[in-house]
N, C-alpha and C positions, 0 to 999 in steps of 0.2 A: 503494499500499499504506499503511495506516496504522500510528501510531507502536506500537498494540497488537499487529496484525498481526506487524511486524517483530520486536518484542520475545518475541511468543510462539514464534516460528521460531527466536530465538537461545536462550531457555531450554530448547528440545527439543534442541539440538546439545550435543554432548560438549565438554567443555574444549579435547581435543585436536583435533578439527574446527575450532574456534573459532580457534585460534590456531596451526595447523600451518605455516601460510604465513607467518608474522610473524617480524620479527627485530627488533633493538635498534634499527634506525634507521627502522622503520615509525612514520609520522606517526599521531599520537592520534587524527586526524580518520578515518584509514582504518579504525581500530579502531570508531570511532561508526558505521561504515556498519552494523557487525553489530547495531546498535540502533535507528538512527533512519534516516528517509527526510526529507530537508528541503528545504522550498520556499525558491527564491532568487528576487528579482525579475528578470525578463526584463531584457536589455541592461544589467545591474549590473556590475561587476568582479567579483562574486563569479560570476555566471553564468560570466563568461569563465574563470575560474580552474576553474569546475565543469568546463568544456568542455576544459580542457588536463589534465583527470584530478585536480585537487585536490578534496579534500573539506573544505566551510568549515561548522562547526556555528554555527547561527543560529537559537537557540530563545527564543521570547516565551512568558513565563510568566502565563499569565492568574490573578491571585490569586482565590481562591474570595471571593465575598461575606460567608461567614461569618466572615471574617476581620476585619470590619469593628468585631467587639466584642471583639477580642482585645487585651491588653495592650499590646502593639505593634501599633499600628493601622494597617491598610492604607486610605488614603484612598480618595475618589471619583476624585480626580485620578489616583491610581495606576492605577486601573481604566480610566480614560478613555486613560490614555497607553498602557498595553498594548493595548487595544483598538481604538484609532484610529492609533496611530504605530507602537508597535513591532513590529508584523508587517511593516513597510517598512523596517525599520532594515537598513543593510548597508554595507559597505566601500566607498569610493570610490578606493581607492588599492591596489595590487598590494604596496607597499613599506609596509605598515603596522607591520611591526616597528619602522622607523626614523624614522616619522613620529609628530609630537605627536597626543596624543588628539583634540584639536579638529578635526585635519585627517585623520583616519582614515575617518570615519563620516559618512552624511549628516544631520548634527543639524538643520539648519534645514528640511530636507524634513519630518523627523518632527515638528517643532515646528510648522509649517503644519498638518500633519494633525492635530494635536492640537487648534488652534484657538486664536484670540487671546483668546478669553474665560477660558480654563484659565490657571490659575498654580500652580506648585508648585518644590519643590526635591527632588532627588535625591542618592543616593552613587554614585559609579563605582569600582571597583576594576580595574585593569589589571595585568595580568603578563606581564611580556617576560622570556623565556627563550632559552636556547642549551643545547640538549641535548646530553649526552655521546654521543660515537660508540657507545660499548658500554652505553647505557641499558638498561635492561629495559623494554621497551615495554607488556609484558603487566602488569606491577607498576604501571606508571603509569596506564594506562587503568584498573585495577581501583580504585586509590585516588581518581582522578578521579570516576569513576562512581559509587562511594559517597559521597563528599563531595558531588556535585552532588544525588544523591537526598537525603541528609541536609539540604541547604541547601533545597531544596524544600519537606521537611517541616516545618523551622524557621520559613519563611516571609519574604516580604519581598522574594524576587529575583524582579526583573521581566523581565530578557533576560540570557542566556548566550550569548556568541560567542566563538568559539574558531576563529583562523585556521589556515589549512595550513602546516604546517612548511616551510622554504625550504630551498635547497640548500646553506645553512650551519648548517642544524638550528636556526635562530631562529623563534620563534613570540611571537604575542601572544593573549594571551586576556583577554576583558574581561567585567565583571559589573556590571548595574545594579540597584541596591536601591533599595527605597521608603526608606530612612532609614540612616544609618551605625548606628543602634541594631540595626537588623536584622542588618547586616552584622557587627557585633561579636559579636551572639548566636550567629552561625553558626560564627564562627571558635573557638568555645570547644568544638564539638561534637567528639566522639572521631575520627570519621572524617576531618574537617578537619586536625585535628592529625596524623593519621597521614598525609595526602596531603603535608602541609609538613616532614614528619620525612624524606620521601624525597629532598628538594629538593637536599640538599649531595652526596648520591649520583649523583643523574641529570642535574643541570644543570652546565654548565661554568661558568654565571653566570646570575643571575635577579634583577630588580629588580621592587619593588611600586610601584605609583603610585595615588594617591588623588586624586580629583577630585570637586568638586561641579558639579552639573548644575542650573541656576535658568533657569525661565521667569516672566517677569513677565506680569502681566495686559495686554491690549491688544498684546503683542508676538507676533510668529511667528519668532522665534529664540531659541536657547538659549545662556546664558552659561555657560562652563567655567572653572572655576578650579581650577589644581592645588593641593592640600593640603600 
């Protein structure tokens, strides 16, 4: 089923039908099943988690070539990263909440797929959170979905990855941006501000991490540095 077909089904459901079976501890990934069908690499940690009933959000955003002429420019290397590498991006550990970002994902595999001839730098934002027991899952879903849609329209978002909530209500979400300027532009948008305003009410704790992602020409590895 395509994303469009899934979304069409969602839009024709009533709000009561959509959320009747959900409660405050329902994982955000379960909510995303209402909107998205997601492909995961066979044999990966994500496939194993899927087999256990978890739902991982792992979406590559292919920037339109028209953005090449925008004030914040999508570069050819961004398109190459999205088209060659990020479709194969996935977690390599189930304990991603507690593991440093360089050890969570298959970075070097993605770098090899991008190719030795390419070089570039990107900006990563990682959000680690512990959800409150009585958190309003529907409000979190609504705010996240609106902020995600807004970020897509704002431009520069290449990858959105959201892990499954664990038994301690811990979770990791991560975004790969074309540049820090694109990310900053998105944080000023109203739905992003709305989503952030929910944080103190919905989470026991949360942290934001910012990383640079660099690939040098002639190499098939990424260099990650926490900012």
